[in-house]
C-alpha positions in Angstrom: -10.2 9.6 30.5 -7.9 12.0 28.6 -9.0 15.4 27.5 -6.3 15.8 24.8 -4.0 13.4 23.0 -1.2 13.9 20.6 -0.8 11.6 17.6 2.8 10.9 16.8 2.1 9.8 13.3 0.8 10.9 9.9 -1.5 9.8 7.1 -4.2 7.2 7.4 -3.6 6.0 10.9 -3.5 9.6 12.3 -6.8 10.2 10.7 -8.2 7.0 12.0 -7.2 7.9 15.6 -8.6 11.4 15.3 -12.0 9.9 14.2 -12.3 7.8 17.4 -11.0 10.5 19.6 -13.5 13.0 18.3 -16.4 10.5 18.9 -15.1 10.1 22.5 -14.9 13.9 23.0 -11.1 14.0 23.2 -9.2 16.8 21.5 -6.4 15.9 19.2 -3.0 17.4 18.4 -1.3 16.4 15.1 2.4 16.7 14.3 3.6 17.2 10.8 6.7 17.6 8.7 7.1 20.5 6.3 6.0 18.1 3.5 2.8 17.4 5.3 1.8 21.0 6.1 -1.4 20.6 4.1 -2.0 16.9 4.8 -5.5 15.5 5.7 -4.5 14.6 9.3 -3.3 18.2 9.9 -6.6 19.5 8.6 -8.7 17.1 10.8 -6.9 17.6 14.1 -7.9 20.3 16.6 -4.3 21.6 16.7 -1.1 20.8 14.8 2.6 21.4 15.4 5.4 21.4 12.8 8.2 19.1 13.9 10.8 19.5 11.1 12.0 18.7 7.6 10.4 16.0 5.4 12.8 13.1 6.1 11.4 11.0 9.0 14.8 11.1 10.8 14.4 14.9 11.0 10.7 14.9 12.1 8.6 11.9 12.8 11.5 9.9 14.3 12.8 12.7 16.6 11.7 11.9 20.1 12.5 15.3 21.6 10.5 17.2 19.1 7.4 15.0 19.6 7.6 15.2 23.4 8.1 18.9 23.1 5.0 19.3 21.0 3.0 17.3 23.6 4.2 19.4 26.5 3.7 22.6 24.6 0.1 21.8 23.8 -0.9 20.1 27.1 -1.5 16.7 25.6 -2.0 14.1 28.4 -1.2 11.1 26.2 0.5 10.2 22.9 -0.9 7.7 20.5 2.0 6.4 18.3 0.0 4.7 15.5 2.0 2.1 13.7 5.5 2.5 12.2 7.8 5.4 13.1 8.2 5.4 16.9 5.3 3.0 17.8 7.6 0.2 19.0 10.5 2.4 20.2 11.3 1.8 23.8 13.2 5.1 24.2 10.1 7.0 23.0 7.9 5.1 25.5 10.5 5.9 28.3 10.5 9.6 27.3 6.8 9.7 27.6 6.9 8.2 31.1 9.7 10.6 32.3 7.6 13.6 31.2 4.4 12.4 32.8 2.7 11.6 29.4 0.7 8.4 29.0 1.9 6.2 26.2 -1.0 4.6 24.3 0.8 1.3 24.0 2.5 -1.4 26.1 5.0 -1.0 29.0 8.6 -0.3 28.1 9.5 -3.7 29.3 7.1 -5.4 26.9 8.4 -3.4 23.9 12.0 -4.3 24.9 11.2 -7.9 25.3 9.4 -8.3 22.0 11.4 -5.7 20.1 14.3 -8.0 19.3 13.0 -11.1 17.5 15.9 -13.3 18.8 15.2 -12.3 22.5 11.4 -12.7 22.0 11.9 -16.3 20.7 13.8 -17.2 23.9 10.9 -15.8 26.0 8.3 -17.7 23.9 10.2 -20.9 24.3 10.1 -20.5 28.0 6.4 -19.7 27.9 5.7 -22.9 25.9 4.7 -21.1 22.6 5.7 -23.2 19.5 8.7 -21.9 17.6 10.0 -22.3 14.1 13.3 -24.1 13.9 16.2 -21.6 13.5 19.0 -19.6 15.1 18.1 -16.7 17.3 21.4 -16.0 19.0 23.8 -13.1 19.3 26.7 -14.3 17.2 26.5 -12.2 14.1 29.7 -13.4 12.4 28.8 -13.9 8.7 30.7 -17.2 8.5 28.9 -18.5 11.7 25.5 -17.5 10.3 26.2 -19.3 7.1 27.1 -22.4 9.1 23.8 -22.1 11.0 21.9 -21.7 7.7 23.6 -24.8 6.3 22.7 -26.8 9.4 19.0 -25.7 9.4 18.8 -26.6 5.7 17.7 -24.5 2.7 15.6 -22.6 2.0 16.1 -20.3 5.0 14.8 -16.9 5.9 17.1 -14.1 7.1 15.2 -11.6 9.2 16.1 -8.3 10.8 15.8 -8.9 14.6 14.4 -5.4 15.1 12.4 -5.4 12.0 8.8 -5.6 10.7 6.7 -5.0 7.6 8.9 -7.1 5.4 11.9 -4.8 5.8 15.3 -6.5 6.3 14.0 -9.9 5.2 15.5 -12.2 2.5 14.7 -15.8 1.5 17.8 -17.8 0.6 17.4 -20.9 -1.5 21.0 -22.1 -1.8 24.2 -21.6 0.2 26.1 -19.7 -2.4 23.5 -16.9 -2.3 23.7 -16.6 1.5 26.5 -14.0 1.8 25.0 -11.5 -0.7 21.5 -11.9 0.9 22.9 -11.4 4.4 24.7 -8.2 3.4 21.6 -6.8 1.8 19.4 -7.7 4.7 21.8 -6.2 7.2 22.1 -3.0 5.2 18.3 -2.6 4.9 17.9 -3.4 8.6 20.5 -0.8 9.6 18.8 1.8 7.4 15.2 1.0 8.6 15.7 0.2 12.2 19.2 1.3 13.2 20.2 -2.3 14.1 21.6 -4.8 11.7 21.2 -7.8 14.0 19.5 -10.8 12.2 18.2 -14.2 12.9 17.9 -17.3 10.7 14.8 -19.5 10.4 13.7 -22.4 8.3 11.7 -21.1 5.4 8.5 -23.2 5.4 7.0 -24.3 2.1 3.5 -22.9 1.3 2.9 -21.5 4.7 0.0 -19.3 5.8 0.5 -16.1 7.8 -2.2 -16.0 10.6 -2.1 -13.5 13.5 -4.1 -13.2 16.7 -5.2 -9.8 18.0 -4.5 -9.6 21.8 -5.5 -7.0 24.3 -4.3 -6.6 27.9 -5.0 -4.1 30.7 -3.2 -3.0 33.8 -5.5 -5.1 36.0 -4.1 -8.4 34.8 -6.8 -9.2 32.2 -5.8 -10.4 28.7 -8.0 -11.6 25.8 -7.7 -12.5 22.1 -10.0 -11.0 19.6 -9.8 -13.9 17.2 -7.5 -14.1 14.2 -6.7 -12.5 10.8 -5.3 -14.3 7.8 -2.6 -12.1 6.2 -1.1 -14.8 3.8 -1.5 -12.8 0.6 1.8 -10.8 0.4 4.3 -9.3 -2.0 7.9 -8.7 -0.9 6.8 -10.0 2.6 4.3 -7.1 2.9 0.6 -7.8 3.3 -1.7 -7.0 0.4 -5.1 -8.5 1.4 -6.2 -9.4 4.9 -9.3 -11.1 6.2 -11.0 -12.1 9.4 -11.7 -14.7 10.5 -9.1 -17.0 8.9 -10.7 -19.4 6.4 -10.8 -23.0 7.4 -10.1 -22.3 11.1 -11.7 -24.9 13.3 -12.9 -23.8 16.8 -10.3 -26.1 18.4 -7.4 -24.6 16.4 -8.7 -21.0 17.0 -8.8 -21.7 20.8 -5.3 -23.2 20.7 -3.8 -20.3 18.7 -5.7 -17.8 20.9 -4.3 -19.4 24.0 -0.8 -19.3 22.7 -1.2 -15.6 21.8 -2.4 -14.8 25.3 0.4 -16.8 26.8 2.9 -14.8 24.7 1.4 -11.5 25.9 1.2 -12.5 29.5 4.8 -13.7 29.4 5.9 -10.0 29.0 3.1 -8.4 31.2 1.5 -7.0 28.1 -0.9 -4.0 28.3 -2.8 -2.5 25.3 -3.3 -3.7 21.7 -0.8 -6.2 20.3 -0.6 -8.8 17.6 1.0 -12.2 17.9 1.9 -13.5 14.4 2.1 -17.2 13.5 3.4 -19.0 10.5 1.1 -21.9 9.8 1.6 -25.1 7.8 -1.1 -26.3 5.5 -1.9 -29.1 8.0 -2.7 -26.4 10.7 0.4 -26.7 12.8 1.6 -23.2 13.8 4.7 -21.5 15.1 5.3 -18.2 16.8 6.9 -15.7 14.4 6.9 -12.4 16.2 4.8 -10.0 18.3 4.0 -6.5 17.1 3.6 -4.3 20.2 1.2 -1.8 18.5 -2.0 -1.5 16.6 -1.7 -3.3 13.2 -2.5 -1.8 9.8 -5.1 -4.5 9.3 -7.0 -4.0 12.6 -10.2 -2.8 10.8 -11.1 -6.4 9.8 -11.1 -7.4 13.5 -13.3 -4.4 14.2 -15.8 -5.3 11.5 -16.3 -8.9 12.7 -16.5 -8.0 16.4 -18.3 -4.7 16.2 -15.6 -3.1 18.5 -13.5 0.0 18.2 -9.9 -1.0 19.0 -8.6 2.5 19.2 -11.3 3.2 21.8 -10.1 0.2 23.8 -6.5 1.4 23.5 -7.4 4.8 24.9 -9.4 3.3 27.8 -6.7 0.9 28.7 -4.0 3.6 28.6 -6.2 5.7 30.9 -6.1 2.8 33.4 -9.6 1.3 32.8 -10.1 -2.4 32.6 -10.9 -4.2 29.3 -14.5 -3.5 28.3 -15.3 -7.2 27.7 -14.1 -10.6 29.0 -13.1 -13.5 26.6 -16.5 -15.3 26.9 -18.3 -12.1 25.8 -16.5 -11.8 22.5 -18.2 -13.1 19.4 -17.4 -13.4 15.6 -20.1 -12.1 13.3 -19.7 -12.3 9.5 -16.5 -12.0 7.4 -14.4 -9.0 6.6 -11.6 -8.2 4.1 -9.2 -5.4 3.8 -7.4 -4.3 0.6 -4.5 -1.9 0.7 -4.8 0.7 -2.0 -1.3 1.7 -2.9 0.3 4.2 -5.3 2.4 1.6 -7.1 2.7 -0.2 -10.4 2.1 -4.0 -10.1 3.3 -4.5 -13.7 6.7 -3.0 -12.8 7.4 -5.1 -9.7 5.1 -3.0 -7.5 7.4 0.0 -8.0 6.0 2.9 -5.9 4.5 5.9 -7.7 4.5 9.5 -6.6 2.5 12.6 -7.8 -0.7 14.5 -7.4 -4.0 12.8 -6.9 -5.7 14.5 -9.8 -8.9 12.6 -9.3 -9.8 10.5 -6.3 -13.2 9.1 -5.8 -13.5 6.1 -3.3 -16.7 4.0 -3.2 -19.5 5.3 -0.9 -19.1 4.3 2.7 -21.9 2.2 4.1 -22.4 -0.3 7.0 -20.7 -2.8 4.6 -18.0 -0.6 3.1 -15.4 1.4 5.0 -12.5 3.5 3.6 -9.7 4.5 5.9 -7.5 7.1 4.2 -5.0 9.9 4.9 -5.4 11.7 1.5 -8.0 13.5 -0.5 -8.2 14.7 -4.1 -5.4 17.1 -5.0 -3.1 15.8 -2.3 0.3 14.6 -3.2 1.8 11.1 -2.8 5.3 12.1 -1.5 8.6 10.2 -2.0 9.3 10.6 1.7 6.7 8.2 3.1 4.8 5.0 2.5 2.7 5.3 -0.7 -0.5 4.0 0.7 -3.6 5.8 -0.6 -6.2 4.1 1.6 -7.4 0.9 3.2 -10.6 -0.5 1.7 -12.5 -2.7 4.1 -15.7 -4.6 3.4 -18.0 -6.8 5.6 -20.8 -9.2 4.9 -22.5 -12.3 6.4 -20.2 -14.8 4.7 -16.8 -14.9 3.0 -18.4 -15.4 -0.4 -20.6 -12.3 0.0 -17.7 -10.3 1.3 -15.7 -11.2 -1.8 -18.5 -9.9 -4.0 -18.7 -6.7 -1.9 -14.9 -6.2 -2.3 -15.1 -6.7 -6.1 -17.8 -4.1 -6.4 -16.1 -1.6 -4.1 -12.8 -1.9 -6.1 -14.8 -1.5 -9.3 -16.2 1.8 -7.9 -12.8 3.2 -6.9 -11.4 5.9 -9.1 -7.7 7.1 -8.9 -6.0 9.3 -11.4 -2.6 10.9 -11.1 -0.5 8.0 -9.9 -0.1 4.4 -10.8 -2.1 2.2 -8.5 -2.9 -1.4 -7.7 -6.7 -1.4 -7.9 -6.9 -3.4 -11.1 -4.4 -5.9 -9.6 -6.4 -6.2 -6.4 -9.6 -6.9 -8.4 -7.9 -9.7 -10.2 -6.5 -11.0 -6.9 -10.0 -11.1 -5.3 -11.4 -12.8 -8.4 -8.5 -15.3 -8.6 -9.9 -18.9 -8.2 -7.2 -19.8 -5.7 -8.0 -16.9 -3.5 -11.8 -17.3 -3.9 -11.5 -20.9 -2.9 -9.2 -20.0 0.1 -6.3 -21.9 -1.2 -4.0 -19.6 0.6 -0.2 -19.3 1.3 2.3 -16.5 1.3 3.4 -17.4 -2.2 0.0 -17.1 -3.8 0.8 -14.1 -5.9 3.9 -15.7 -7.5 2.0 -19.0 -7.8 -0.9 -17.3 -9.7 1.1 -14.9 -11.8 -0.5 -16.1 -15.0 -3.9 -15.0 -13.8 -2.8 -11.9 -11.9 -0.5 -10.5 -14.6 -2.3 -11.3 -17.9 -0.3 -10.5 -21.0 -1.7 -8.7 -24.0 -5.2 -8.1 -22.5 -7.1 -5.9 -24.9 -9.9 -3.5 -23.9 -13.4 -4.1 -25.2 -14.5 -2.1 -28.2 -16.8 -0.1 -25.8 -13.8 1.4 -24.1 -12.5 2.9 -27.3 -16.0 4.2 -28.2 -16.4 5.7 -24.7 -13.0 7.5 -25.0 -14.0 8.9 -28.3 -17.4 9.9 -27.1 -15.9 11.8 -24.2 -13.8 13.8 -26.6 -16.8 14.7 -28.7 -19.0 15.7 -25.8 -16.2 17.7 -24.1 -15.7 19.5 -27.4 -19.4 20.5 -27.5 -19.2 21.6 -23.9 -16.2 23.7 -24.6 -17.9 25.3 -27.6 -21.0 26.1 -25.5 -18.9 27.7 -22.8 -17.0 29.8 -25.4 -20.4 31.0 -26.8 -21.7 32.0 -23.4 -18.5 34.0 -22.7 -18.5 35.7 -26.2 -20.1 38.9 -27.3 -22.4 37.1 -29.6 -23.4 33.8 -28.0 -25.8 33.0 -30.8 -23.2 33.2 -33.6 -23.2 30.0 -35.8 -19.4 30.0 -35.6 -19.7 28.6 -32.0 -21.7 25.6 -33.1 -20.1 22.1 -32.8 -23.1 20.1 -34.1 -21.4 19.1 -37.3 -24.0 20.7 -39.5 -23.3 20.9 -43.2 -25.5 21.9 -46.1 -25.0 18.7 -48.0 -24.1 15.5 -46.1 -22.7 14.6 -42.7 -19.5 16.0 -41.2 -17.0 13.3 -40.2 -14.2 13.5 -37.7 -11.4 11.1 -36.8 -10.6 10.5 -33.1 -7.2 9.0 -32.8 -6.3 7.2 -29.6 -3.4 5.2 -28.3 -3.4 2.5 -25.6 0.2 1.4 -24.7 1.6 0.5 -28.2 -1.7 0.2 -29.9 -3.1 3.1 -31.9 -6.7 3.1 -33.2 -9.0 5.5 -34.9 -12.7 6.0 -34.2 -14.6 7.7 -37.1 -17.4 9.9 -35.9 -20.3 11.5 -37.7 -22.7 14.0 -36.2 -26.4 13.0 -36.0 -28.5 15.6 -34.2 -27.7 15.4 -30.5 -25.8 12.1 -31.0 -23.1 10.6 -33.1 -22.5 7.8 -35.6 -19.4 5.9 -34.6 -17.4 3.6 -36.9 -14.9 1.2 -35.3 -13.7 -2.3 -36.0 -16.0 -2.5 -39.0 -19.1 -1.8 -36.9 -21.3 1.3 -37.0 -22.9 2.4 -33.7 -25.4 5.1 -33.0 -24.3 6.8 -29.8 -25.0 9.6 -27.4 -23.6 10.8 -24.1 -23.7 13.5 -21.5 -21.8 14.3 -18.4 -23.7 14.4 -15.1 -23.1 17.0 -12.4 -21.1 14.3 -10.5 -18.8 14.0 -13.5 -20.0 10.6 -14.7 -20.6 10.0 -18.4 -24.0 8.6 -19.2 -23.6 6.7 -22.4 -26.0 5.1 -24.9 -24.3 2.8 -27.3 -26.8 1.4 -29.8 -29.5 1.2 -27.2 -27.2 -0.1 -24.4 -27.0 2.4 -21.6 -24.0 2.4 -19.3 -22.6 4.8 -16.7 -18.8 5.3 -16.9 -16.2 7.8 -15.7 -13.7 9.5 -18.0 -11.1 11.7 -16.4 -8.8 13.8 -18.6 -5.2 14.5 -17.4 -3.1 16.3 -20.0 -3.2 14.0 -23.1 -4.3 11.0 -21.0 -7.9 9.8 -20.9 -8.7 7.5 -18.0 -11.7 5.4 -18.9 -13.4 3.5 -16.0 -15.8 1.0 -17.4 -17.1 -2.4 -16.2 -14.9 -2.3 -13.1 -11.7 -1.8 -15.2 -9.6 1.2 -16.0 -8.0 1.9 -19.4 -5.6 4.8 -20.0 -5.8 6.2 -23.5 -3.7 8.9 -25.0 -5.6 11.3 -27.2 -3.5 12.0 -30.3 -3.6 15.5 -31.8 -3.2 15.1 -35.6 -1.8 18.7 -35.8 1.0 17.9 -33.4 4.2 16.4 -34.8 6.6 15.0 -32.2 10.3 14.9 -32.9 12.1 11.6 -33.5 13.5 11.7 -30.0 14.7 8.4 -28.6 16.2 7.4 -25.3 19.8 7.9 -24.3 21.3 4.5 -25.3 23.9 3.3 -22.9 22.4 4.9 -19.9 20.5 3.4 -16.9 18.0 5.7 -15.3 16.4 6.0 -11.9 12.9 4.5 -11.9 11.8 7.0 -9.2 13.4 9.7 -6.9 15.7 8.1 -4.3 19.1 8.0 -2.7 22.1 6.0 -4.0 23.2 3.7 -1.1 25.7 1.4 -2.8 27.9 1.2 -6.0 28.5 -2.5 -6.6 30.2 -3.0 -9.9 33.6 -1.3 -10.3 34.0 1.3 -13.1 35.6 -0.4 -16.0 34.5 -3.9 -15.1 32.9 -6.2 -17.6 29.6 -7.7 -16.4 27.0 -10.2 -17.5 23.3 -9.4 -18.0 21.5 -9.1 -14.7 24.6 -8.2 -12.7 23.8 -5.7 -9.9 25.4 -2.3 -10.6 24.1 -0.1 -7.9 21.4 0.1 -5.2 18.9 2.9 -4.9 16.8 3.4 -1.8 13.4 4.9 -2.4 10.0 4.8 -0.6 11.6 2.8 2.2 12.7 0.0 -0.2 15.9 -1.0 -1.9 15.9 -1.1 -5.7 18.8 -2.9 -7.5 19.8 -1.4 -10.8 21.1 -4.3 -12.9 23.0 -4.6 -16.2 20.5 -4.8 -19.1 22.9 -6.9 -21.1 26.5 -8.1 -21.1 28.8 -5.1 -21.3 31.1 -2.7 -19.5 30.4 -0.2 -16.7 31.9 3.1 -18.1 30.9 5.5 -15.3 28.6 6.3 -12.4 27.0 9.7 -12.4 26.3 9.8 -8.7 28.1 8.9 -5.5 26.8 7.0 -2.4 24.5 9.2 -0.4 23.4 11.5 -3.2 19.7 12.1 -4.0 18.6 11.4 -7.5 15.5 12.5 -9.4 13.1 10.3 -11.3 14.6 9.5 -14.7 18.1 10.6 -13.8 20.8 8.8 -15.7 22.7 6.8 -13.1 25.2 4.6 -15.0 27.0 5.0 -18.3 27.0 1.5 -19.7 28.3 0.1 -22.9 26.7 -3.1 -24.1 28.7 -5.8 -25.9 28.2 -5.7 -29.7 27.0 -9.0 -31.2 
C-alpha cells in the first residue's frame, strides 16, 4: 500500500479522498491554485503545493505542474478525483512515465471510453444495447443535419469527449439544428478541447440509471448495483438515489451484466460507471462510461457499507477486489442532494460570494455531509459552485425521503443564493415521492417546484421583528458593560415609561412586500401587533446562535442570521430573507440604466451574435457569456436596435457590468 498520495483536485472530492487516506494511514498532498490558498482541502492535507493562477487551464489542468508536485513531495500515487484531469489519457500516461501510480483505469481504457463515438462501437461489438444514432467521424454540419433528419426528431447532440451535461443540446425540429450544433461544438471545444459530436435519438420520458463497476488487475470485475440519477436540470444531476426505484432482480442482473461486459471489453481496472438511458418499460441502452469515481458514489457506499475510495487505493496498489459479486448486498435506501450556490428562480444561475453563515445538519449514521467549504470560505467564480453533497440513508425509500426533508430543513446557508428550498420542494413533490421518475421531472413539475406568490406565515414576520428587538437589547447591554457607568438608566432598552407603554415600529420588506410589526415592551417580553392580531412574545438567543421564541404560548426554535440589512429567518424548514428598513435612512430615487443589458454574474464574453445597428425581435440572442463553466445567452428584452457592445470577445466582465447598449422600439 502507498505511504503518500497526491490528490490532483480540489474542493469536496479532495476532502473526501483525504478522509479515507487518513483512516488508512496514508499521508496526503494537496495541490491548489492561488484562489484556493486557504481552501479546506489545503487545510486538511498533510502537505500542499501551489500550482498556479486561478483559471484551471493555468493550474488544475496543467499536467507538468501536478506531476512536478508529486515528484517533489515523494508521492507514490495520484488520485485525480472527478473532473479536471480524471479522464485525461495524457495525464495517466505522464504518471506511468514518471513511475507514479494513477488511481484510475489503464490509459487504454480511458482512451477507449473517452470518445463517446468510439465507445459506442466497442459496446456494439461487446453486445451492449445502444441507443439509435450516429457515432461516426464525419463532422460536416450538413451531413450531421442529414443524420439527425434520418434518426427523427427530437435528437440529442452530445460532445463526444464530454460529460456532466457540458456540450449537450436537445433539438426538437430541423430548423433549430444548425444553431444548436454550433453552440454544442463551441461549449465542447471550451470544456474539453474537442468539438467532435455525436447524434442520438432523444427518448421521451427516459430515466437515467447507472451501474457502479469495479475491476482489478487480476481479471476480476463486479458491479455494485445501480443508482437512479434521473432528476436533472440542464442535463446535470440534482438528486441521486440507490437502489433505483422499481428495479426488479432480473433487470438489475441484466443491467449489471451489461455494465461488467462493457468494463471487461476495455480491460477496465478501478472504479467506473456505466450509464444507461432507460425507457419507462425497463428497456435500457448504453449511454457512456465514466472512467472515474462519480460525484454520486456516496449513495452506493451507504447501501453497501463499503468505502469506494479505499477500494480504489487498494486496486491501484495491485491488490485484488476485496469482495466477489456473490458477497455484495444491498441494505436500505440512500439519497444524495447536491447543495449548490445557485438561484433556482433565475434559471439556476450560479451565485458567488462569502459563506457568511454555514451550518449543515449534524452528521449521524443516517446523515452524511461531504463538503469542500466551511463558514467564511468563498464560492469563487473560477470553479463549480457546489457547497456540499447531503447524503441520507434509512431502511426504506419512504423513510429516507423523510430523513432528507429533515436534513434539508436543518441546513443553514447565508451569503450566497442556494438551492436548499428548491431541493426540499423536489423531495416533497408527489411525482418524486411516488418514484414517477424521468429526466424531465423538473420541467414537468414546474408548478409545484416553482410556486408563484408564496407568502410567508405571520410567524416569520413576527420572528424577524423579535430578532431585531432582542438584538437591540443585547447591543444595549454590551454598551453598558463597556461604559464607565454600566448602571446608568440611559443604557436601558426595556421601553420603560412613567405613564403607559412605549411602542416601536419594526419595518420589514420581503421581495416587493413591505410590512410593519408594532411592538410594545412588556417586562422581559413584547406585545406584537401584526395583521390585526396581538401576540404576547418573548425570545432569547442561545449560545449556539438559535433564537428560542415564545409566541403566545407556542414555543419554537428558529435561526435568524443578520447580513448587512438582510435578515435570514429559518423557520419550519423554510428560509425567508427580509430587509430591515431604517426609517431614518432615505434612499435616492435611483433607477436602473434603461437601454442597458447587464452581466448576471462575472464571466467572459465568448461570442457577439447580433451585429451593431441591427434590428432584432424580443428574445433574439445578442451575446454569449461564459461563467461558472456554463454558457449564458444574453437576449433582447424587447424588439429594438442593438446600438453598441461595451466588451469584445475574450474580455472578462464583472457582475452587473453593462454589456449591450440597446434601444427598444417605442409603442
